[in-house]
C-alpha positions in Angstrom: 49.9 -223.0 -225.3 48.6 -219.6 -224.6 49.6 -216.6 -226.6 48.7 -214.1 -224.0 51.9 -214.9 -222.2 54.1 -214.6 -225.0 52.6 -211.1 -226.0 54.2 -209.6 -223.1 57.8 -210.8 -224.3 57.1 -209.5 -227.7 56.4 -206.0 -226.2 59.5 -205.9 -224.3 61.4 -207.1 -227.4 59.9 -204.4 -229.2 60.6 -201.6 -226.8 64.1 -203.0 -226.4 64.7 -202.7 -230.2 63.5 -198.9 -230.3 59.9 -199.5 -231.5 57.4 -196.8 -230.6 53.6 -196.3 -230.5 53.3 -200.0 -229.3 49.8 -201.4 -229.4 49.1 -204.8 -228.0 46.3 -207.5 -228.0 46.6 -207.8 -224.0 45.4 -205.6 -221.1 47.1 -202.6 -220.3 47.8 -201.6 -223.9 45.8 -199.9 -226.7 44.3 -202.9 -228.9 45.6 -203.2 -232.5 43.2 -202.1 -235.3 41.4 -205.3 -236.5 40.7 -206.1 -240.2 38.0 -208.1 -241.5 38.0 -210.1 -244.6 34.8 -209.8 -246.3 34.3 -213.3 -247.9 33.9 -215.0 -244.8 33.8 -212.2 -242.0 36.8 -213.4 -240.3 38.5 -210.7 -238.2 42.2 -210.5 -237.8 43.7 -208.5 -235.0 47.5 -208.2 -234.6 49.2 -209.4 -231.6 51.5 -206.4 -231.4 52.1 -203.3 -233.8 54.5 -200.6 -233.5 56.5 -198.0 -235.4 60.3 -197.7 -235.9 61.8 -195.3 -238.2 58.3 -193.9 -239.2 57.2 -197.3 -240.6 54.6 -199.6 -239.1 55.7 -203.0 -238.3 53.5 -206.0 -237.1 54.5 -208.6 -234.5 52.8 -211.9 -234.2 53.4 -214.7 -231.7 53.8 -217.9 -233.8 52.8 -221.2 -232.2 52.1 -224.7 -233.5 48.4 -225.4 -233.6 45.6 -226.9 -235.6 44.7 -223.5 -237.2 47.4 -223.3 -239.7 45.3 -222.0 -242.7 44.2 -219.1 -240.4 47.5 -218.1 -239.3 48.7 -218.2 -242.9 45.7 -216.1 -243.9 46.5 -213.7 -241.0 50.2 -213.6 -241.8 49.8 -212.9 -245.5 47.5 -210.1 -244.8 50.0 -208.6 -241.9 52.8 -208.9 -244.5 51.0 -207.2 -247.0 49.8 -204.3 -244.7 53.5 -204.3 -243.3 54.9 -203.6 -247.1 52.5 -201.2 -248.0 53.5 -199.1 -244.7 57.1 -199.5 -245.5 57.4 -202.0 -242.4 58.0 -205.8 -241.8 56.0 -208.7 -240.3 58.3 -210.2 -237.3 57.0 -213.5 -236.3 58.0 -214.1 -232.6 58.4 -217.7 -231.9 59.3 -219.2 -228.5 61.8 -221.9 -228.1 60.1 -225.4 -230.0 58.3 -223.3 -232.4 60.9 -221.7 -234.6 61.6 -224.4 -237.0 57.7 -224.7 -237.5 57.5 -221.1 -238.1 60.2 -220.9 -240.6 58.8 -224.1 -242.5 55.4 -222.6 -243.0 56.6 -219.2 -244.1 58.9 -220.9 -246.7 56.1 -223.2 -247.8 53.8 -220.3 -248.3 56.3 -217.8 -249.4 55.3 -215.2 -246.8 57.9 -212.5 -246.5 58.5 -212.3 -242.6 61.5 -212.3 -240.1 61.5 -215.1 -237.7 62.6 -214.0 -234.2 63.3 -216.6 -231.4 61.7 -215.2 -227.9 61.6 -216.9 -224.5 
């Protein structure tokens, strides 16, 4: 499954929930700031960012895949960045991916809110 189709749904969700200054990693939007991990030069770019009540939030599409460790690293980083900025990490999971997402964040103790999208 491709994330790009779901990123549009995440942007619509963010707009309907009062988020401002929305940046998305798709065509037609400003791209969110990328973060590089120096130990292995791995670059993480959030799917969607936005502000709500002056706090920065990160919204990520969560899909079952073979790159679980990369997702976990990215989610931990974004969760930490969000908490430093008074915001939250939202993991946006389409139908069929919600339970997987909840299992991963509970196993790895990642503070995030799982939201079901269609």
